[in-house]
N, C-alpha and C positions, 0 to 999 in steps of 0.2 A: 334602294340601290340594288341592282341585279347582282346575281351570284357571279356572273361573268366580270362585271366591273370591279367587284371586290377582289377577285383573283388577279386582275390586271394590276390593281393598286398594290396588292401584297407582293406580287412578283417584282414590280418596279422598285418598291421600297427596299426589298431584300437585296436586289442587285445594286441599288445605290449605296446602301450601307456596306454591302460586301465589297464594293469597289473602293469605298473610302477607308475602310479598315487597313488594308495592306499599304495604302499610301501614307496614312498616319504612322503606322508602324515603321515604314521605311525612313520617313523624315526624323522621327524621334531617335531611331537607331543611328542614322547618320549624324545627327546633332550630338548624340552621346559619344560616338567614335571620335568626333572632332574634339570635344571636350577632353576625352581621355588622352588623345594624342598631345593636346596642349599641356595637360596635367603631367604626363610623362616627361615632356620637354622641360617644363619648369622644375620638376624634381631633379632631372639630370644636371641642369644648369646650376641649381642651388647646391647639390651635393659636390659637384666639381669645384665650386668656389670654397666649400667647407674643407675639402682635401687640400686645396692650395693654401688656405689660411692656416691650417694645422701645420703644414710643412714650412710655411713662412714663419710661424710662431716658434717652431723648433729649429729654424735656420737650416733647413735641409733642402737640398736641391730637388726640384720637382721632377718626377719621372717623365719619360718621353711619351708613353702611351696614355690613353684616356683612363683615368682611375675608376670610372663609374661603369658598372655592368648591370643590366636589367635581366634577371633570371626568369621572372614571370611577370604577370600583369601588375601585381602588388608588391614585388620583392626586388630590392636593389642592393647591390654590394659595392662598397667603396674601398679600393686598394690603397690605403694610406702609405703603407711601407715605412711606418714610423711609430714613435711612441704617441699614445693618445691619452690626453687628460680628459676625464669624463665630464667635469664641469665645463671645460672649454668646449668640448664637443657639443653639449646641449645648447650652450650659448650661441655657437656658430650656426647650429641647425635652426634654432628659433629665429635668429636674425636673417639668415639667408632665405628661409621660407617666407618670412614677413616681406622681404624685398620683392619676391615674385607673387605675393598675394595668394599664397597656398594655405588654405584653411582646411586641414584634414588631421584626423588622429593618426598617430603612427607609433610603432614600436622600433627600438633600435637595440642592437647588441654588439658588443666589442669582443672579438675573437683573438686568441693567441694561437698562432700557427704552430709554434714549437710544441705546446702541450695539447694541441687539438681540442680546445674547449673554450667556452664562452666565459670571459672573466667579468663581464659587467653587462647589464641591460636595464632598460627603463621604458616606461610608457608615457607619451607626451599627448596631452589632450588639447585640442584647439577646435572649438572652445570648451567641449564637454568631455570629461574623462569616461572612457568605457573600458571596463576590465575585460581584456582578451587574453586567453592563454597563449603564451609565446610558442609558436610552432617552428623551431629552427633546428630540430634534431638532425636533419639531413643536409645541413650547411656544407658546401664543398670546401675542400682545403685548397688554398691558393698558395703556390710555392714561392719561395724566396722573399717572404714578407714576414715582418715581425708581428704587426697587428693590422687588422682590417675591421671595418664595421659594416653592419647590414641594416637596412630599414625595411619594415613591413607596414603596409597600410591595411588594417583589417576591415575598414568600412569604406574602401575606395569607391565603389559603385554608388553607395548612398551619398557620399560626399560630393561626387560629380553631379548626381541628380539634383542635389540642393542648389547647385549653381545654375540650374536650368529651370527657373520659376515659370518662364513663359510657356515652355514646353509641358511642364507639369500641369499648368492651368489649362492649356488647350486640350491636353489629353483627358483631364477630368471633365471638361465641358463635352468633349466628344463622347465619353462614356456615358455621361448624363443624357445626351441626345439618343444614343443607342438604347439606353434603358427605357426612356420615354417612348421611343419608337416601338420597342418590344411590348410595352404596356398598352400602347394604343392599338397595336396589332391584336393583342389578346382581348381588349375591349371590343374591337370590331367583330372578331370571331365569336365572342360570347353573345353580343347583341344579335349577330346573325343566327346563332343557335337558338336564342330566346325567341326571335321572330318566327323561326321555323316551328318551334314548340307551340307558340301562341296560334300560328296558323292551323296546326293540327288540332289544337284545342277548339278553335272556332268550327272547324269541320266536324269534330266529334259532337260538339254542342248542338250544331245544326241538325245533325242526324238524330241525336238523343231527343231533341224537341219535336222534330218532324214526325216521328213515329207515334208518340201519344197524341199529338194534335190531330193526326190523320184518323186515328182510331176514335177519338172524341167526335170529330166531324162526321164520320160515317154513322156512328151510333145516334147522334143527335138528329141527323138527317132522316134516319129510319123512323124515329119517334115523331119527328115533325110532319113527315109526309103520310104516314099511315098509322095514326094513333088508334083508330077504331078497329084496325085489323090485328093490332098487337095484343096478345093475351097478357094476363097479369105476370106470368112467369117470364115471358119475353121481355116485358117492360122492366121487370126487376133485374133481369140479366144485363140489359143495356145500361140501366142505371148503375149497376155495380161496375161495369167496364168504365163508364164515364168517371165514376167516383175514384176508381184505382188509378186511372190514367192521369186525372187531375192531381191526385196526391202525388203521383210519380213526378209530374211537372213541378209541383210545389217544392218537392225535396231537392230536385236538381237546381231550381233557382236559389233555394236557401243555401245550398253548398257553394254555389258561385258567389253569392253575396257575402257568405261568411268569410271566404278567402279574401275578398275585397276589403272587408272590415278589418281582418287580421293584418293586412298590409298597412293600413293607416294607423292602427293603434295596437298596443299589446293586448293579448287575450287575457280577460279577467277570469280568475279561477275562484269559484266559490267553495273554499275548502271546508270539508266536514268529514266526519268519520264514515267510511264507506266499507261495506263488506263486499270484497272483490269476488268471492265465491258466489254470493247470491247474485251479483251483477252479471257474472258470466253465465250462470244458469238462466237468467232472464234473457240475455242475448241469444243464447242457444234456442230458447223457446220461441223467440220472435222470428228466428231465421229458419225454423223447422219446416214450414210449408214450402219455402224455396228449396231447401235441402231435399225434401220428399220428392219434388219434381225431378231432381237429378238422381234419385235413387241412392243417396248417400247416407252417411251416418256420422255422428260425433261421439267419441269416447272421452269421458271426463275422468281424470284421476287427480282430484283436488285434495292433495295430501298435506298441504302446508298447515303447520300447527296454528299459525295466526294468519288471517287474511284481511286484517283491517288496516287501511291506509287513510291518510288525510288527502282528499281530493275532491274533484267536482264529479258528481255522479253522472251528470248528463254527458260530459266530455269522455269520461272513462267508458261509459256504455257505447259511445260512438267509436272509440278506439277498438273495442272488441268486435263490434258489429262490422266495422270496415275490414278488419283482419279476416273474420269468418267469411264475409262476402267475397273477398278476393280468393280465398282458398277454394270456394265453391265455383266462382266464375272461371278461374284459370285452371280448370281441370277437364281434360278430354274424356275421362272415364268417371264412373260414379265416385264422387269425393269421399274420402275417408279421413277424418280429422281427429287428432288426438290432442287434448289439452291437459297439460300437467302443471301442478303448482307445488312449490317447495320454498323453504326459507333458508337463506344463507347470509349470516353476519348482519342481521338487522334489515335484510331486504327480502321482500316478497318476489319470487321469481315465477314467471309464467312462460311456459313453452307451448307454442302452437305449431303443430306438425301436420302437414298435408301431403297428398300424393299427386299434386298438380303437375303442370308442365314444367315447372321450374324456371329459374332465371339464370341467364349466362353470367359467368363470374365477372366479366368485364362490365356488366351493366347493373350489378347489384347495389352500388353506391348511388347510381343515377335514379333509381326507382323512387327515391325520396324527394327528388326535385319537383318543383311545381310544374304542372302540365306534362310531365314526362311520362310516356308510356313505352313499354318495350316494343320495338318495331315488329309488326306482323303483317306488313304489306298494307294494302288498301282494304282488307277485309274487316267488316265491323261486326264480327260475331261476338266480340266481348265488349260490353257497354262500359263507358266511363269517360271522365275528363282528365285523368291523370292527377287528381287532387287528393284521393283517398289516403295514400301512404304519406304524402306531404303533410296532411292534416294529422295523421297518427304520430309522426315524428315530433311535430311541434307541440302536440298535447302531452306526449310522454316527457319531453323536456321541460314543459311548463309544470309538470308534477315532479320535477327533480328526479326523473327516472332515466333509465338507459334502455336503448333498443339496439339489438343486433340481429342481423339476418344472414342466414347461410342457405345456399340452394345449389342443387345439381340439376342440370338441364335433363328433363324427361323423368326425374325421379321425385321431385317435390321440393318443398321449402320448409325451413324451420325458423320461426320468429321467436326470439327471446326478449321478454320484457322484465325489467327490475324496477321495483318501486320501494322507496323507504317505508318501513312499517311505522304505523302511528305510535 
């Protein structure tokens, strides 16, 4: 799928989801408002009946005005203007709420206007009791009344939502759709990124294989066409070139095959006691000819008291060689590399510092991803497939070690390795 098609799909999907979200929010809000309006009406009807029944029980004439006032969304006041029996009040409240099918937790309090204080209060749970602190300190004084009572619904919004199961279900399904759309979008972008990385990998691999193959072809052609004119030294030189380039091709193929094997199965570590200091010195010795061509040097400060760990000598050697190879390759000036070793709390720590071109801070985590290479345009001045640091990280983790990297663009890079001591 082309990049343009992916962008069209993403834009259309985002617009569709972005258009549905406000519509869903609008209808849920509208349904909630209607439920809340019905809730308030039911409460007012029930409380008005309670007030009438109390006055009827006390054989008192009913007032002309409406006794029920709603002071806030969850707060109601009933002006009884009469004596209130607490047990009778609870009975009437439960009965009238049951008649209007009102299932909600509420608190009520009975106030004495003359003494300006609450004389009684209780919490009624329908069906589950929830302990809520009664917040009625700012209750207003209603004149010319002996008693009045108030009702407060502490979980009114939740109680109303429980009466909207269809809307809750539809909203849950919608959120699930949005989540899967976001996940699908992430997968598409991730696959697109991987496809671009694999394309770059194929381009790099083609370039890496093309150069030694061309060198081998030229050298073998010279030996084939004029063997009698070639002296022993010249033949030896061409044979050396063919041997080195063939070995280079073999190494590149083995690295690609190793990555493919690692994807299908877990890497097997042949654990044995390994002297890391000796292994580092051997890696430095192997890379010295390459380093000499760059006019660089390596300074060793292997001061760790103990350098023996349990690990695979082959993979550990590859770790050090890859890190040193990167320090040399990614340096625009003569590379100067410092390797330090020390022990901390049962761990052997190795610090490899170089003066290379460095890595931008936003790309430092990506350099360990398979096939990833720091963008340098279309210039192939630095060889590689983007597999070296990926292999290094996998092998460090396979040895139960830790790897951290810090770098400043234009100043160099520091790689810190930690391995548990044997």
